[in-house]
Steps between C-alpha positions, in 0.01 A plus 500: 500500500702804598867461476778759514723515200880495499737282708546524873833653614629137509483303175447150636416547863701551821793264523510192734593604857449863420477723802196728529455784744197512732418848618222691686487855378159583641333391826693229698370147512372380834732279694220235503559467117856366540379146425329616180816670377700202591267291292551747209876466528465122488273521192748719318781261596309207353480702175878554504494845639685603821320767697698758679299710749572864575526618861187710461212251480313490832310778671617620846264677736333662204466431132857601435771231460762784486535858407432599131872559437582147634232335301620672191856407568406136546333506155798673343740239642314234299520715187870542545570140599612324180395162638138607536311431170148626594326680791165411648318732737270311739336800667206721442319770684564877501856621538699380189507848350711611804799334329488693179744789589758248623516271194791521252321473163824511305615194683158336447517560132852372471418176692248368244325307780124454512309617814176316587240629737127592527245736659695779678810411292312657210681815611851359466425291188374808311768718633762256375343497161461874495856583594689208331281367217557159672197259534370362825254226578168553685485172694495374855750211553312391813232365259741210459384381854147625480163333431589453133851385576511203265396693192708802595817289552452329157456827315781673689748224439418475133546877464778590737717193463417398137434842348146418377189716526262303720509752791445790275202361302147585606143495366318834452194650344428831342249745664544751222686476167673192367873587492749628749876537461764684689752490782347429835514745789304512824390244746325555833289817434538644852880437508557622151347833583774553776732578211288782363684830494837327583808447282420127496157521320528299176429669166152364405512602131394209292495254795262234608382612843472197739266556790425257785444515880443299814303737711287794429127578453310689223565852631874428540515366137309813374762715678786313342349507154421864536861570579630302204256688275602840640862418434417438138595133516198370313588731216853362493463131515402262217275294709428349842546146630293436822625228732310393815345732759480249779286661767262666245451160331460301825225742624354537147509879518302700247601662281788263442844619386435403142188733504699776668792489253263500192328797641824687565658437163412600144297282268814429294707382786567118486435330831589136568449302825666197656437305822853376490703813591481644850495378869343163443688189597455379132655836369731475196793736442506806282814703399495868568692670216449228241286487180154326533265431211142402551225443245151359495538172309288243348430197726524157334266240641584219263619462141151590362376739758635828640401834666595787284554836678261781408643728236202738480345330188179312572273552210489123448328470841190709397329189363536314825313765696202501268422147617247502787672202650823703524403846628460568869181586679436878531214583728364154451496525116751355249578755235740490211810730538559791272856546378527803736387289802735219407799739478405660840468148660838378371666828607348468854605135521859572381535779764373274774702183409677323227289473186587208268333350195474123489644372168493163341752381238365399157784388276763764544258779582349598836126600529340683791204312641441668838634730773605489857597761761719391786552663835496361854137584579337407177568305178201531258549270195298503175518235227338722240510251217225240542679225309780510752272456808497171668854399399680549833654831383352690786628255757855513340499883517390498861772245600761718330376805694511313826861410416565874428335598826748280684791642313378859583495402868118527550367321803155440335298571196142627503229494235266786599183354354374210293141534411247249614407395144858440390534142615776431238726773644443386861588147416812623306640690793412213742701252292799717545446524882298810559226476759198729567564718803207746495172559324457816306205683363513309165713202587794372697854621584763246453847468668810290465780508763845462338 
């Protein structure tokens, strides 16, 4: 699980009956959304927080709730009001960066208050961090009355009122590398680039670059990534954390954002991905300007079984792939793998997904008995050691990976192909809930909706 280190600006959560400011720095909300915002205020009140709305919330005849100077003044009044303990922006859209010349960053720094917002607020959140060193939170408070309201309210209350980390904890997986540590900067990729060339662009040296988006197709993303590369950002950051790219994922665009980022960055650039940061109604919060440490970890299954992350050493696996029952069909023929072929296969699998070795405990030692590679659209599993087959290990591994798929926010899991002759594997996946959805040249494709 990813969790940002260090305490929040409050040690034990906001106090009972604390006043919180509600602002709209970007596009005004529609008048038809007044009922939703009233519900938000009621939910906050039930959590012991009193919402105070600014005068610049609802759009008039256009997207503007007020002039940029007025919207900035409304935000600054909350920063300067000693009774206001935190500020939540409930807007999004296109025009938040209009406010930047009107903000008093000295007063913002002195206030010590935390600003929350998402999407277009990426501009103001990063500007505040760049000019003051103060953290801000990428999160949309309207999630508290969205489709995932019950879960969001529980995590929000635990974190904001009790000072715990539930809202700031999220599952992730590595696309490249196995460790990522640094202060987070970034957010919505389109909105972040509005700061390019301005005094409000954050110093990206040594940072974790967070990227996510709601809209945008492949050509737009290529444009944004090209600009970041031409600015030298990929040479400055320590690594990249990808959140959700809503429209690209809904329309299953190819190449996807993960493929694009891997192509645009060097082979040594760590890249992690989470389905829990972005525009989804299930989105968790992440702090811009706060340290984040991620690493690929071993995954415990039970006290005697675990998945150990790949460390590049797999000489022990060579014997498995000399067994005709283990090796895959190649052009209709089973052939033992050479060491070079085994290394090439494992390298390819680790680049495509998460490569783990299945280990069993014997006394106090752990011994590898197989391997599994996990990503949303395939999860090949091999129990290489014959003595460990037929003991329910494969089913236990698959159950754990299904659990991990849910944690990562996947909507389904797909096994690309199980060969006709491999009846044992078919039954193993079926026991866990997978069902055949298509015939392939050599077998069947299996799917499980999560």
